[in-house]
C-alpha positions in Angstrom: -200.6 -56.6 -26.9 -199.8 -54.1 -29.6 -200.3 -56.8 -32.2 -203.8 -57.5 -30.8 -205.0 -54.0 -31.3 -207.7 -53.6 -33.9 -206.2 -50.3 -35.2 -202.5 -51.3 -35.2 -200.1 -48.6 -36.0 -198.5 -48.6 -39.5 -195.2 -48.3 -37.7 -193.1 -51.4 -37.1 -194.5 -52.7 -33.9 -191.3 -54.4 -33.0 -189.7 -50.9 -32.9 -192.6 -49.5 -30.9 -192.4 -52.3 -28.4 -188.6 -51.9 -28.1 -189.1 -48.2 -27.4 -191.9 -48.7 -24.8 -189.8 -51.4 -23.0 -186.7 -49.1 -23.0 -188.9 -46.3 -21.6 -190.3 -48.4 -18.8 -186.9 -49.8 -17.9 -185.3 -46.3 -17.8 -188.2 -45.1 -15.6 -187.5 -48.0 -13.2 -183.8 -47.5 -13.2 -184.1 -43.7 -12.6 -186.5 -44.3 -9.7 -184.1 -46.8 -8.2 -181.2 -44.4 -8.6 -183.1 -41.7 -6.9 -183.9 -44.0 -4.0 -180.2 -45.1 -3.8 -179.1 -41.5 -3.8 -181.4 -40.9 -0.8 -179.6 -43.8 1.0 -176.2 -42.2 0.5 -174.4 -40.5 3.4 -174.0 -37.2 1.7 -177.5 -37.0 0.3 -177.5 -33.2 0.1 -174.8 -33.4 -2.6 -177.2 -35.5 -4.7 -180.3 -33.3 -4.5 -180.1 -32.3 -8.2 -179.5 -35.9 -9.2 -182.5 -37.1 -7.3 -184.7 -34.4 -8.8 -183.5 -35.2 -12.4 -183.9 -39.0 -11.7 -187.5 -38.5 -10.7 -188.3 -36.1 -13.5 -186.8 -38.5 -16.0 -188.8 -41.4 -14.6 -192.1 -39.5 -14.8 -191.4 -38.4 -18.4 -190.3 -41.9 -19.5 -193.5 -43.4 -18.0 -195.7 -40.8 -19.6 -194.0 -41.3 -22.9 -194.4 -45.1 -22.7 -198.1 -44.7 -22.1 -198.6 -42.3 -25.0 -196.6 -44.4 -27.4 -198.4 -47.6 -26.5 -201.8 -46.0 -27.5 -202.5 -47.0 -31.1 -206.0 -45.4 -31.7 -205.8 -42.1 -33.6 -202.3 -41.0 -32.6 -201.5 -37.2 -32.7 -198.1 -37.2 -34.6 -197.1 -33.7 -33.3 -197.9 -34.6 -29.7 -196.1 -37.9 -30.0 -193.0 -36.2 -31.5 -193.0 -33.5 -28.8 -193.3 -36.2 -26.1 -190.4 -38.3 -27.5 -188.3 -35.2 -27.9 -189.0 -34.1 -24.3 -188.1 -37.6 -23.2 -184.8 -37.7 -25.1 -183.9 -34.3 -23.4 -184.9 -35.6 -20.0 -182.8 -38.8 -20.5 -179.8 -36.8 -21.7 -180.0 -34.3 -18.8 -180.3 -37.1 -16.3 -177.4 -39.0 -17.8 -175.2 -35.9 -17.7 -176.0 -35.4 -14.0 -175.4 -39.1 -13.2 -172.1 -38.8 -15.0 -171.0 -36.3 -12.3 -171.5 -38.9 -9.6 -170.6 -42.0 -11.5 -167.1 -42.4 -10.1 -168.4 -42.6 -6.5 -171.8 -44.4 -7.1 -172.4 -47.5 -9.1 -176.2 -46.7 -9.2 -175.4 -43.5 -11.1 -173.3 -45.4 -13.6 -176.1 -47.8 -14.2 -178.6 -45.0 -14.5 -176.4 -43.1 -16.9 -176.2 -46.1 -19.2 -179.9 -46.7 -19.1 -180.7 -43.0 -19.8 -178.2 -42.9 -22.7 -179.8 -46.0 -24.2 -183.3 -44.6 -23.8 -182.3 -41.3 -25.4 -180.9 -43.2 -28.4 -184.0 -45.2 -28.8 -186.3 -42.2 -28.5 -184.2 -40.4 -31.2 -184.5 -43.5 -33.4 -188.3 -43.5 -32.9 -188.4 -39.8 -33.8 -186.5 -40.6 -37.0 -189.0 -43.3 -37.9 -191.9 -41.0 -37.2 -190.3 -38.4 -39.5 -189.8 -41.0 -42.2 -193.4 -42.1 -41.6 -194.8 -38.7 -42.0 -193.1 -38.4 -45.4 -194.8 -41.6 -46.5 -198.1 -40.9 -44.6 -197.6 -43.6 -42.0 -198.9 -41.3 -39.2 
């Protein structure tokens, strides 16, 4: 879809697509982890994890939508959104780590969040490189 856009980004669309896909996957995994936490017997011990899962899912979804838009991007807004997403992913991963010995869904979520954080950081680096060469 990004290749069909009449105003394609000057960024490498393979990288943009990889980032969007990672964001959507992480949002789905975080939503599933929150739901799995709700199904656990001691759900009250997982309240913070559920909250951070849902926050991370919402932030990843919003970031994917913003990044997928190619017409007249606002570089500062895009950087702020990616930075916020990386922070949300890192925070969620840290919380899931606390429960990872007991819950496989938290191990899976942690891995997805760490991967998504890494990809957001890489995208931020590319945006910074692009601003130095007027790509955005």
